[in-house]
N, C-alpha and C positions, 0 to 999 in steps of 0.2 A: 504493500500500500504506500509506504513512504517512497519507494523507488518510483512508482507511477506518478506520485505528487511532484517529485523532483523533476521527472521528465517533463511533466506538464508545465512546470514553472520555467524550465529551460526553453520550452517551446514558445511560451508567451514572451520571454525575454528576447528571443530572436526576432520577434515581430517589432520590438521597440527600438531596434537599431538597424541601420542600413546594412546590406550584405557586405561581408568582409571582402568579397572579391571585387567590389566596386573600384574601378581604376582611379577615379578622381571625383570630386564633388561637382555636381551639375551647376554650370554658371547661370545665374539668374540676375536680372537687373530690375530694380524697382525705381519708380519715378522720384520718390522722396523718402526721407528718413523714417517716417512713421510706418509706411508700407514695408520698407526694408526690414524693420524690426519684426513685423508680423511674419514676413516670409522666413526669417531666421528661426522664429519660434516653431513654425510648422515644419520647416525643412531640416532643421538641426544640422548635423554634420554632413548630411547628404547633399547640401547645397552650398555654393559660394555666392554670396549676395553682394551686389554693388548698387549703391543709390546714386542717381544722377544729382539730386539735390540733397546735400548733406545736412548735418546738424546746424541749427541757427541760421539756415539759409531760406530764402523766400521762393517757394515753388511757383507762385503766381507769375513772377517776373523773370524766371530763369531763362538764360540764353545758352543753349547747348554749345559745347565746345568740340573741336575736332576729335579729341580723345573719346568723347561720348559715342561717336560713330563706331570706333573700333570696339568699344566695350559692348555696344548693342549687337554688332555683327558677330561677336563671339558667344553671345548668350543663347541658351536654349529656350528661355522663357522671359517674357517682359510682363511685369505687374504694374498696372497704372490704376489710378483712382477712378477716373471718369468724371461724369457730371460737369464737364467743362473746366476742370481744375488745371489740367496740363495743356494749355492752348498751343504749346510749342511741340507737343509730342508727334502730331501728324507729320509735321515738317521733318522731324528727326527720323522717324521710322521710314519715311519715304526716301530720304537722302541715303539712309543706310541700306535700303533694299531688304529690310528685315523679313526673314522667312520663318522665324520661330513662332511659338505660340504666344498669344497675348491674353492676359487675364485682366478684366476690368473689375476691380474689387467691389465697387459700389453698384454693380449691375442689378442686383435684386433689392436695392434700397428704395424705399418710398421717399422721393426727394422733397425737400422743403424749398421755399422760395425766399429771396432776400432782395432788399432794395440796393442794387449795385451803385446807382447814382440817383439823385432826386428824380422821381418819375419813371425810373427804369427798373423793372422787376426781372430778376435772373434766378436761375437754379442755384441753390446753395450747395457747393460741393463738399462742405466740411462734415460729411456724414459720420466719420469716425468718432466725432465728439459724443455720440450716443453709443454706449457700450453694446447695446443690442444690435446696432448696425455693425459694430466691430466683429461680432460673431458671424454676420453674413460675409464680411470681408474674409474671415478665416476660412469659411467654407469654400468661397470662390478660389482662394489661394490653394487650399488643399486639392481641389478638383483639378486646378491647372498643373500642379506638381505631379499628380498621379497621371494625368494625360501625357505629360512629357517624360515621365520616369515610372512606368508601371511596375517595375521590379520592386520599388520601395513603397508601394501603395499602402500596405499595412502600417508601415512606419509613419507615413504622413498622416494617416487617419488617427492613429494613437496620439500623435503630437497635437493634432488639431482638437481632438476631444479634450485633452488635458488643458490646452491653452484656453479653449472656450469656457471651460469650467472656472478657470482663474479670472476670466473677464466677467463672468456672471457674479463671482464673489466680489469683485471690485465694484460692480454696479450696486450690489446690495450694501456695500460699505459706504458708498457715496450717499445713498438714500438715508442711511442711519446718521451720517455726519451732518447732513443738511436739515434733517427733520426738526431740530429745535429752533430753527430760525423763523422769526415772524414773517409771514408772507408780505407784509407791508414793507419790509426792509430788503426784499429780494430784488434789488435793482443795482446793476453794475454797468459801468462804461468801460469798454475796451478800445484799444487803438486800432483794432481790425475786426470787422464783423464776421467772426469765425465761430461763435459759440451758440448759434441758433438751435442746433440739434441738442446740445447740452442743456440749454435753457428750457426747451420744450420737455425734455425728459424729467428735469428736476424742479420745474416750477420757478425759474429765475428769469427775470426780464433783462436781457442784455441789450444795451444801447451802443451802437457804433459811434465812436468819436467823430463829430461833424468836422469836415475839412481836413481830416488826417488820412494819410496814405502810407502804406508800407514802402512806397517807391522812393520817398525822399524825406529828408528832415523837415519837420513842421516849420512853417513861417510864423512870424510874430502874430500875424492876422489870424492864422489857424489856431494858435494857442489861445488868443483872446476869445475866439468863437467857442472853443472847448470850455474855457472858464465860465462863460455865460451859460452854456448848455448844462454844466454841472449844477450851477445855482438854480437854473430854471426847472430842471428835472428833479431837484432835491435828491440827487444820487449820493449814496453813502460811500461807495467805493469806486475807485478808478484803477485800472490795471494797464500796465505797459506790457507789450508782448516782446518776446525775445528777438524778433526781427526788427524792432524799432529802437533807435538810440535813446539814451537816458536824459537827454537835454529837456525833453518834455516833462519828465517826472520832476526835475528840479524846479521848473517854472510853476507847475501845478501846485507843488508843495508850498510855494510862496503865496500863491494867489487864491487858493480855495481852502475850505475847511474839510473837504472830502478826504477820506482815508485813501492813501496811496498804498494799494495792497501788495505791491511788488511786481516782479516780472513773471508772467505766465507763459505757457507754451501751447500753441494752437496748431500751427502748420508745420512745425519742425521740432524735433527733439533737441535736447541739450547735448553738448559733448559728453563723452563717457564719464568724465569726472564731475559733471554738473548734476543738478537735482532731478532731471527728467531724461535719463539716457534711454528709456524704453517706454513703450506706449502706456503700460499700466502704471509705471512710475509717474508719467506725465499726468494721468488722470487723478491719481491720489495727491500729487503735489499741488496741482491747480485747485482741487477741491478744498484742500487744507487752507490755502490762501483765500479763496472765496469765502469760506465759512468764517474765518477769523475777521475778515474785513466787514462782513455784513452783521456780525455780532458785536462789533466795537461801538 
């Protein structure tokens, strides 16, 4: 009986690691750092992942470089977000003549809309901010990896199940963390309109900073407009994102009584030694800052 149990255990263990005879890890490229982290969680040591847009970089305005063509041409799988996030991707894949498989992680997400500019409504691409959508991302990534590397199918499925469970645990933790906050205090301004899915999931109203763009440092006029917005909206907390310089934070600290909640991460992870080097780290770190600011 013990022998059969041991054999069964060894059989299960073999499913949780890639075949020993695999010559090398499968090359996979992801559009930006958050997706790259998800691919690594599902693919494990069976994949070698490269992100076009790295930590602390802005995926919206990325300009592909010549080396990206070489990276893409060598890849077996490309993982992109979709929902209009990577406007530069069609040009890149066309230039590279990419023939590998393409996974659109947000393919099964029910999209939200956002005010891109006054009077212009666009699809909100930041679906990963709702952990339930992140589970859909994981499923899409798993299916793409299996299609490209069927020999490791059981390994990818096991990793995806484990990671999806961790995402669900994080979702529950966020709910518990935010539960004590008075609904009347759940209003936040961020420097980039990237938290709509998060706000809808957890009952927080996120207001984008008027006149502020991730593409350039804010002007004095833009800062003045933001100060007026904070006062007008009676917002309790203002957050700067990791893609934006800290000059704005210093000015706002002098001009308003709103709580400056610190730097949050929306479209990019931190460097490995930072506070948000992985997707789940990012969700917990942001949530801790949001909760502390709204309760102050």
